[in-house]
DRENDO-1510 file (C-alpha; in Angstrom, 1 decimal, always signed):
<recs>
REC; n; res; u; v; w
REC; 1; MET; +0.0; +0.0; +0.0 .
REC; 2; ARG; +2.8; +2.4; +0.9 .
REC; 3; ARG; +4.5; +1.7; -2.5 .
REC; 4; ALA; +1.3; +2.2; -4.3 .
REC; 5; GLN; +0.6; +5.5; -2.5 .
REC; 6; ALA; +4.2; +6.7; -3.3 .
REC; 7; LEU; +3.8; +5.8; -6.9 .
REC; 8; LEU; +0.4; +7.7; -7.1 .
REC; 9; GLU; +2.0; +10.8; -5.5 .
REC; 10; VAL; +4.9; +10.8; -7.9 .
REC; 11; ALA; +2.4; +10.5; -10.8 .
REC; 12; ILE; +0.2; +13.3; -9.6 .
REC; 13; PHE; +3.0; +15.8; -8.5 .
REC; 14; GLY; +5.2; +14.8; -11.4 .
REC; 15; ALA; +2.4; +15.8; -13.8 .
REC; 16; ILE; +2.0; +19.1; -12.0 .
REC; 17; ILE; +5.8; +19.8; -12.1 .
REC; 18; VAL; +5.9; +19.0; -15.8 .
REC; 19; MET; +2.9; +21.3; -16.4 .
REC; 20; LEU; +4.6; +24.2; -14.5 .
REC; 21; LEU; +7.8; +23.6; -16.4 .
REC; 22; GLY; +5.9; +23.9; -19.7 .
REC; 23; VAL; +4.3; +27.1; -18.5 .
REC; 24; LEU; +7.7; +28.6; -17.6 .
REC; 25; ILE; +9.0; +27.6; -21.1 .
REC; 26; SER; +6.0; +29.2; -22.7 .
REC; 27; TYR; +6.4; +32.4; -20.8 .
REC; 28; GLY; +10.1; +32.5; -21.6 .
REC; 29; ILE; +9.4; +32.1; -25.4 .
REC; 30; ARG; +6.8; +35.0; -25.2 .
REC; 31; TYR; +9.1; +37.3; -23.3 .
REC; 32; ASN; +12.1; +36.5; -25.5 .
REC; 33; SER; +10.0; +37.1; -28.7 .
REC; 34; GLN; +8.7; +40.5; -27.4 .
REC; 35; GLN; +12.1; +41.7; -26.2 .
REC; 36; LYS; +13.7; +40.6; -29.5 .
REC; 37; LEU; +11.4; +42.7; -31.6 .
REC; 38; MET; +11.7; +45.7; -29.3 .
REC; 39; GLN; +15.5; +45.7; -29.5 .
REC; 40; GLN; +15.5; +45.1; -33.3 .
REC; 41; SER; +13.1; +48.1; -33.9 .
REC; 42; PHE; +15.3; +50.3; -31.7 .
REC; 43; ARG; +18.5; +49.2; -33.6 .
REC; 44; LYS; +16.7; +49.9; -36.9 .
REC; 45; SER; +16.0; +53.5; -35.7 .
REC; 46; LEU; +19.6; +53.9; -34.6 .
REC; 47; ALA; +20.8; +52.7; -38.0 .
REC; 48; GLY; +18.4; +55.1; -39.8 .
REC; 49; ALA; +19.9; +58.0; -37.9 .
REC; 50; VAL; +23.2; +57.2; -39.7 .
REC; 51; SER; +22.1; +56.0; -43.1 .
REC; 52; GLU; +19.3; +58.6; -43.5 .
REC; 53; PRO; +20.3; +61.5; -41.3 .
REC; 54; GLY; +17.7; +64.2; -40.7 .
REC; 55; LYS; +14.8; +62.1; -41.8 .
REC; 56; ALA; +12.0; +61.2; -39.3 .
REC; 57; ILE; +11.4; +57.5; -39.8 .
REC; 58; SER; +9.6; +55.3; -37.3 .
REC; 59; ASN; +10.0; +51.5; -37.3 .
REC; 60; VAL; +7.3; +48.9; -36.5 .
REC; 61; LEU; +8.2; +45.2; -36.4 .
REC; 62; LEU; +5.6; +42.5; -36.2 .
REC; 63; GLY; +6.5; +38.8; -36.0 .
REC; 64; ASP; +4.4; +35.6; -35.6 .
REC; 65; THR; +5.9; +33.1; -33.1 .
REC; 66; HIS; +4.8; +29.5; -32.4 .
REC; 67; ILE; +4.1; +29.0; -28.7 .
REC; 68; PRO; +4.2; +25.2; -28.0 .
REC; 69; ASN; +1.5; +23.6; -25.8 .
REC; 70; PRO; +3.1; +21.4; -23.1 .
REC; 71; ALA; +0.0; +19.3; -22.9 .
REC; 72; ASP; +0.2; +18.3; -26.5 .
REC; 73; THR; +2.2; +15.2; -27.5 .
REC; 74; PHE; +3.9; +17.0; -30.3 .
REC; 75; GLY; +4.0; +20.4; -28.7 .
REC; 76; ILE; +1.4; +21.9; -31.1 .
REC; 77; GLY; +0.2; +25.1; -29.6 .
REC; 78; SER; -0.8; +28.5; -31.1 .
REC; 79; VAL; +0.8; +31.2; -33.2 .
REC; 80; THR; +0.9; +34.5; -31.4 .
REC; 81; PRO; +1.8; +37.9; -33.0 .
REC; 82; PHE; +4.3; +40.1; -31.2 .
REC; 83; THR; +5.1; +43.8; -32.0 .
REC; 84; GLY; +8.0; +46.1; -31.4 .
REC; 85; SER; +8.2; +49.7; -32.3 .
REC; 86; ALA; +10.6; +52.6; -32.0 .
REC; 87; GLY; +10.2; +56.3; -32.9 .
REC; 88; SER; +12.5; +58.2; -35.2 .
REC; 89; ILE; +16.0; +59.2; -34.0 .
REC; 90; ILE; +17.5; +62.4; -35.4 .
REC; 91; ARG; +20.8; +63.8; -34.4 .
REC; 92; ASP; +20.5; +67.1; -32.5 .
REC; 93; TYR; +22.4; +69.1; -35.1 .
REC; 94; ARG; +19.7; +68.3; -37.7 .
REC; 95; LEU; +16.7; +68.9; -35.5 .
REC; 96; ASN; +16.0; +72.3; -37.0 .
REC; 97; GLU; +15.9; +71.0; -40.6 .
REC; 98; THR; +12.5; +71.1; -42.3 .
REC; 99; PRO; +11.6; +68.7; -45.2 .
REC; 100; ASP; +11.4; +70.5; -48.5 .
REC; 101; GLN; +11.2; +67.6; -50.8 .
REC; 102; ASP; +9.2; +64.4; -50.9 .
REC; 103; SER; +12.0; +62.0; -49.9 .
REC; 104; GLU; +12.5; +63.9; -46.7 .
REC; 105; LEU; +8.9; +63.6; -45.4 .
REC; 106; PRO; +8.3; +61.7; -42.1 .
REC; 107; ARG; +7.7; +58.0; -42.7 .
REC; 108; ILE; +6.8; +54.8; -41.0 .
REC; 109; LYS; +8.5; +51.5; -41.9 .
REC; 110; MET; +6.6; +48.3; -41.2 .
REC; 111; SER; +8.2; +44.9; -41.2 .
REC; 112; ILE; +5.8; +41.9; -41.1 .
REC; 113; ASN; +7.7; +38.7; -40.7 .
REC; 114; GLY; +10.5; +40.1; -42.9 .
REC; 115; LYS; +8.3; +41.8; -45.5 .
REC; 116; GLU; +8.9; +45.6; -45.4 .
REC; 117; PHE; +6.5; +48.4; -46.2 .
REC; 118; THR; +7.2; +52.1; -46.1 .
REC; 119; TYR; +4.5; +54.8; -46.0 .
REC; 120; ARG; +4.4; +58.6; -45.5 .
REC; 121; VAL; +2.9; +59.9; -42.3 .
REC; 122; ALA; +2.7; +63.5; -43.6 .
REC; 123; GLY; +2.5; +65.3; -46.9 .
REC; 124; PHE; +2.9; +68.7; -48.6 .
REC; 125; ARG; -0.1; +70.9; -49.2 .
REC; 126; ASP; +0.0; +74.2; -51.0 .
REC; 127; GLU; -2.4; +77.1; -50.2 .
REC; 128; TYR; -2.6; +80.1; -52.4 .
REC; 129; ASN; -3.6; +83.7; -51.7 .
REC; 130; VAL; -3.6; +83.4; -47.9 .
REC; 131; PRO; -4.1; +86.7; -46.2 .
REC; 132; GLU; -0.9; +87.7; -44.3 .
REC; 133; SER; -3.1; +88.4; -41.2 .
REC; 134; SER; -4.1; +84.7; -41.2 .
REC; 135; LEU; -0.6; +83.2; -41.2 .
REC; 136; ASP; -0.4; +83.1; -37.4 .
REC; 137; ARG; -3.5; +80.9; -37.3 .
REC; 138; TYR; -1.8; +78.5; -39.8 .
REC; 139; ASP; +1.3; +78.5; -37.6 .
REC; 140; GLN; -0.8; +77.7; -34.6 .
REC; 141; ILE; -2.6; +74.7; -36.1 .
REC; 142; TYR; +0.1; +73.2; -38.2 .
REC; 143; GLY; +3.2; +74.3; -36.3 .
REC; 144; SER; +5.4; +77.3; -37.2 .
REC; 145; GLY; +8.1; +75.0; -38.5 .
REC; 146; ASN; +5.7; +73.3; -40.9 .
REC; 147; VAL; +4.5; +76.4; -42.7 .
REC; 148; TRP; +6.6; +78.6; -45.0 .
REC; 149; SER; +6.1; +81.0; -47.9 .
REC; 150; ILE; +6.6; +79.9; -51.5 .
REC; 151; GLY; +5.9; +83.3; -53.1 .
REC; 152; GLU; +3.7; +86.4; -53.1 .
REC; 153; GLY; +0.0; +86.0; -53.7 .
REC; 154; GLU; -2.6; +88.3; -55.2 .
REC; 155; CYS; -3.7; +91.5; -53.5 .
REC; 156; LEU; -7.0; +90.7; -51.8 .
REC; 157; GLU; -8.0; +94.4; -51.3 .
REC; 158; GLU; -6.8; +97.4; -53.2 .
REC; 159; GLU; -7.3; +101.1; -52.7 .
REC; 160; GLU; -6.9; +103.6; -55.5 .
REC; 161; THR; -5.9; +107.2; -54.7 .
REC; 162; THR; -4.6; +110.2; -56.6 .
REC; 163; ASP; -1.1; +111.5; -56.2 .
REC; 164; PRO; -1.5; +115.2; -55.2 .
REC; 165; ASN; +1.8; +116.1; -56.8 .
REC; 166; THR; +1.4; +114.4; -60.2 .
REC; 167; GLY; -2.3; +113.8; -60.4 .
REC; 168; GLN; -1.7; +110.2; -61.4 .
REC; 169; PRO; -3.7; +107.4; -59.9 .
REC; 170; VAL; -1.9; +105.3; -57.2 .
REC; 171; THR; -3.0; +101.8; -56.3 .
REC; 172; THR; -2.2; +100.6; -52.7 .
REC; 173; CYS; -2.6; +97.0; -51.5 .
REC; 174; ASN; -4.4; +97.0; -48.1 .
REC; 175; GLN; -4.5; +93.2; -47.8 .
REC; 176; PRO; -1.5; +91.4; -49.3 .
REC; 177; SER; -1.4; +87.6; -49.4 .
REC; 178; LYS; +1.1; +84.8; -49.5 .
REC; 179; ASN; +1.3; +81.4; -51.3 .
REC; 180; ILE; +2.4; +78.9; -48.6 .
REC; 181; ARG; +3.4; +75.3; -48.3 .
REC; 182; ILE; +2.3; +73.2; -45.4 .
REC; 183; ILE; +3.6; +69.9; -44.0 .
REC; 184; ASP; +0.2; +68.4; -43.2 .
REC; 185; SER; +0.0; +65.3; -40.9 .
REC; 186; CYS; -3.4; +64.5; -42.6 .
REC; 187; ALA; -1.9; +64.6; -46.1 .
REC; 188; GLY; +0.2; +61.4; -45.8 .
REC; 189; GLU; -0.7; +57.8; -46.5 .
REC; 190; VAL; -1.2; +56.9; -42.9 .
REC; 191; PHE; -2.9; +58.9; -40.1 .
REC; 192; ASP; -5.7; +58.4; -37.6 .
REC; 193; TYR; -9.2; +59.7; -37.4 .
REC; 194; GLY; -8.8; +61.5; -34.0 .
REC; 195; THR; -5.9; +63.6; -35.2 .
REC; 196; ALA; -7.8; +64.6; -38.4 .
REC; 197; VAL; -11.0; +65.5; -36.5 .
REC; 198; LYS; -9.1; +67.6; -34.0 .
REC; 199; GLN; -7.4; +69.5; -36.7 .
REC; 200; CYS; -10.6; +70.1; -38.7 .
REC; 201; ARG; -12.3; +71.4; -35.6 .
REC; 202; MET; -9.6; +74.0; -35.0 .
REC; 203; ILE; -9.9; +75.0; -38.7 .
REC; 204; VAL; -13.6; +75.4; -38.9 .
REC; 205; ASP; -14.4; +76.6; -35.4 .
REC; 206; SER; -12.6; +79.6; -33.9 .
REC; 207; ALA; -13.7; +78.7; -30.3 .
REC; 208; ALA; -12.1; +75.3; -30.7 .
REC; 209; CYS; -8.9; +76.9; -32.0 .
REC; 210; VAL; -8.8; +79.2; -29.0 .
REC; 211; LYS; -9.4; +76.3; -26.6 .
REC; 212; GLU; -6.5; +74.3; -28.0 .
REC; 213; CYS; -4.2; +77.4; -28.3 .
REC; 214; SER; -4.8; +78.3; -24.6 .
REC; 215; ARG; -3.6; +74.9; -23.5 .
REC; 216; ALA; -0.2; +75.2; -25.1 .
REC; 217; ASN; +0.5; +79.0; -24.9 .
REC; 218; ASP; +0.5; +81.4; -22.0 .
REC; 219; SER; +1.7; +84.5; -23.8 .
REC; 220; THR; -0.1; +84.2; -27.2 .
REC; 221; ASP; -3.3; +86.2; -27.8 .
REC; 222; CYS; -5.3; +83.2; -28.9 .
REC; 223; ASN; -8.5; +85.2; -29.5 .
REC; 224; SER; -6.7; +87.4; -32.0 .
REC; 225; VAL; -4.8; +84.5; -33.7 .
REC; 226; CYS; -7.9; +82.3; -34.1 .
REC; 227; SER; -10.2; +85.1; -35.3 .
REC; 228; HIS; -8.8; +85.1; -38.8 .
REC; 229; SER; -10.2; +83.0; -41.6 .
REC; 230; MET; -8.6; +79.9; -43.1 .
REC; 231; ASN; -9.0; +77.9; -46.2 .
REC; 232; ILE; -10.7; +74.6; -45.5 .
REC; 233; PRO; -8.8; +71.6; -46.7 .
REC; 234; TRP; -10.5; +68.8; -48.8 .
REC; 235; TYR; -10.8; +66.4; -45.9 .
REC; 236; CYS; -12.7; +68.9; -43.7 .
REC; 237; ALA; -15.2; +69.8; -46.5 .
REC; 238; ASN; -19.0; +69.6; -46.3 .
REC; 239; TYR; -18.9; +69.6; -42.5 .
REC; 240; THR; -22.0; +70.1; -40.3 .
REC; 241; GLU; -22.1; +71.2; -36.6 .
REC; 242; THR; -23.8; +68.6; -34.4 .
REC; 243; ASP; -23.2; +70.1; -30.9 .
REC; 244; THR; -22.6; +73.9; -30.5 .
REC; 245; VAL; -21.8; +73.6; -26.8 .
REC; 246; ASN; -19.0; +71.0; -27.1 .
REC; 247; HIS; -18.0; +72.1; -30.7 .
REC; 248; ALA; -18.7; +68.7; -32.2 .
REC; 249; TYR; -18.9; +68.4; -35.9 .
REC; 250; ASN; -19.6; +65.8; -38.6 .
REC; 251; PHE; -17.0; +65.5; -41.3 .
REC; 252; PRO; -18.5; +63.3; -44.1 .
REC; 253; VAL; -15.2; +63.0; -46.1 .
REC; 254; LEU; -13.3; +61.7; -43.1 .
REC; 255; ASN; -16.2; +59.3; -42.3 .
REC; 256; GLN; -15.9; +57.9; -45.8 .
REC; 257; LEU; -12.1; +57.7; -45.6 .
REC; 258; PHE; -12.2; +55.7; -42.4 .
REC; 259; SER; -15.3; +53.6; -43.1 .
REC; 260; ALA; -13.3; +50.5; -43.9 .
REC; 261; THR; -11.1; +50.6; -40.8 .
REC; 262; SER; -11.9; +49.0; -37.5 .
REC; 263; LEU; -10.1; +51.3; -35.1 .
REC; 264; LYS; -10.5; +54.5; -37.1 .
REC; 265; ALA; -6.8; +54.6; -38.2 .
REC; 266; LEU; -5.1; +54.0; -41.5 .
REC; 267; GLY; -2.1; +51.7; -41.7 .
REC; 268; LEU; -1.8; +48.2; -40.4 .
REC; 269; GLN; -5.2; +47.0; -39.0 .
REC; 270; GLN; -5.5; +45.3; -35.7 .
REC; 271; ASN; -8.0; +42.6; -36.9 .
REC; 272; TYR; -6.6; +39.7; -39.0 .
REC; 273; GLN; -7.7; +36.3; -40.3 .
REC; 274; GLN; -5.9; +33.2; -39.0 .
REC; 275; ARG; -6.3; +29.9; -40.9 .
REC; 276; ILE; -5.0; +26.7; -39.3 .
REC; 277; THR; -4.6; +23.4; -41.2 .
REC; 278; ALA; -3.3; +20.1; -39.8 .
REC; 279; ASP; -2.6; +16.7; -41.3 .
REC; 280; SER; -1.7; +13.8; -39.1 .
REC; 281; SER; -1.1; +10.1; -39.9 .
REC; 282; LEU; -0.3; +7.0; -37.9 .
REC; 283; ARG; +1.5; +4.0; -39.5 .
REC; 284; ARG; +1.7; +0.7; -37.7 .
REC; 285; THR; +3.8; -2.2; -38.7 .
REC; 286; GLU; +3.9; -5.7; -37.1 .
REC; 287; ASP; +6.5; -8.4; -37.7 .
REC; 288; THR; +8.3; -11.1; -35.7 .
REC; 289; SER; +10.5; -8.6; -34.0 .
REC; 290; GLY; +7.7; -6.5; -32.6 .
REC; 291; ILE; +5.4; -3.6; -33.4 .
REC; 292; ALA; +6.7; -0.3; -35.0 .
REC; 293; THR; +4.6; +2.9; -35.1 .
REC; 294; THR; +5.3; +6.1; -36.8 .
REC; 295; ASP; +3.4; +9.3; -36.1 .
REC; 296; ASN; +3.5; +12.1; -38.6 .
REC; 297; VAL; +2.0; +15.5; -37.8 .
REC; 298; ASN; +2.0; +18.5; -40.3 .
REC; 299; TRP; +0.4; +21.8; -39.4 .
REC; 300; GLU; +0.4; +25.3; -40.8 .
REC; 301; THR; -1.0; +28.6; -39.5 .
REC; 302; GLU; -1.6; +31.2; -42.2 .
REC; 303; ILE; -2.3; +34.8; -41.1 .
REC; 304; THR; -3.7; +37.4; -43.4 .
REC; 305; ARG; -3.5; +41.1; -42.4 .
REC; 306; LYS; -4.7; +44.3; -44.1 .
REC; 307; ILE; -2.8; +47.6; -44.6 .
REC; 308; ILE; -5.2; +50.4; -45.5 .
REC; 309; THR; -3.7; +53.6; -46.8 .
REC; 310; GLN; -4.7; +56.8; -48.5 .
REC; 311; PRO; -3.0; +57.2; -52.0 .
REC; 312; TYR; -0.5; +60.0; -51.6 .
REC; 313; GLY; -1.8; +63.2; -53.2 .
REC; 314; SER; -5.3; +62.0; -53.5 .
REC; 315; THR; -8.2; +64.2; -52.4 .
REC; 316; SER; -11.1; +61.8; -53.3 .
REC; 317; GLY; -11.5; +60.2; -49.9 .
REC; 318; ALA; -10.8; +56.7; -51.4 .
REC; 319; THR; -8.4; +54.2; -49.8 .
REC; 320; THR; -6.2; +51.4; -50.9 .
REC; 321; THR; -6.1; +48.0; -49.2 .
REC; 322; GLU; -3.2; +45.7; -49.4 .
REC; 323; GLU; -3.3; +42.2; -47.9 .
REC; 324; VAL; -0.2; +40.6; -46.4 .
REC; 325; THR; -0.1; +36.9; -45.9 .
REC; 326; SER; +2.5; +35.0; -43.8 .
REC; 327; ALA; +2.6; +31.4; -42.6 .
REC; 328; VAL; +4.2; +29.5; -39.7 .
REC; 329; SER; +4.4; +25.7; -40.1 .
REC; 330; GLN; +6.0; +22.6; -38.6 .
REC; 331; ASN; +6.5; +18.9; -39.5 .
REC; 332; LYS; +6.8; +16.4; -36.6 .
REC; 333; VAL; +7.7; +12.8; -37.0 .
REC; 334; GLU; +8.0; +10.3; -34.1 .
REC; 335; SER; +8.8; +6.6; -34.3 .
REC; 336; ARG; +8.4; +3.9; -31.7 .
REC; 337; LYS; +9.1; +0.2; -31.6 .
REC; 338; THR; +8.0; -2.3; -29.1 .
REC; 339; GLY; +9.3; -5.9; -28.8 .
REC; 340; TRP; +7.1; -8.9; -28.2 .
</recs>
């Protein structure tokens, strides 16, 4: 009885110990996979600061890792995605540089199981005949470093007088204008709905502009800055106010642009399709020497993800969807032989 009890205890506690060991191994694989991607993304950003100095490039790495199941004979478990990201690294002596051509625009690089994709996260937008009195409001909304003049615009208000000495007519421009170029975070291939709505509210509503301006500035006369008119960009067009107290608006172009996204953000979508296929076989052979068995297990997990972007330079509100498919597979063979 004592031997039977000891054997039973070993069987029970041994199974528990093996299970705990499997849990520790599973946790170690998860931690190692996550840490590896975080370090790789940071090293990519460091390398970018040397190979492409002065360019703001963020890196996002995504990898699918097989996590074995200790309770399964062949260790078949699940495939879990892990993500590592790192922002752009720019050397301090180039921090004051502003992109003036397409290749210098901020970008995001995505690597999905080794497949790389690069997208702009901002774009150029030109505005013509902007009153000089409105330039401060453009600086407030887009950032002073992201707005600069590309030439003189038309005179928006002229006054004609007569020169008392010559009697000739004299034309004076009372409201000059500028042609400006803007680095717009909503003109890239990837941006999110919240940022676009906040920016549109500040453009179409002076009170919303004053509210956001007051949060960031103590010395600026926000009422004066936000009182001037602005040109409404294409993505804010056809808006309607839905709540005058809270300055809430409906922007139909943005709603159309983000209608296909699940989290109201362009770029790599959080939802994905996972397809698992498995094929197993057992071969049993008997002869005079005994019984031989061979187990063969093949499995594959295929994951399909979507990247939704806005075509660069488009003002139609249409998006482009690209599907990225990657697979993780394994082939397990185990043979046993038992004598008579």
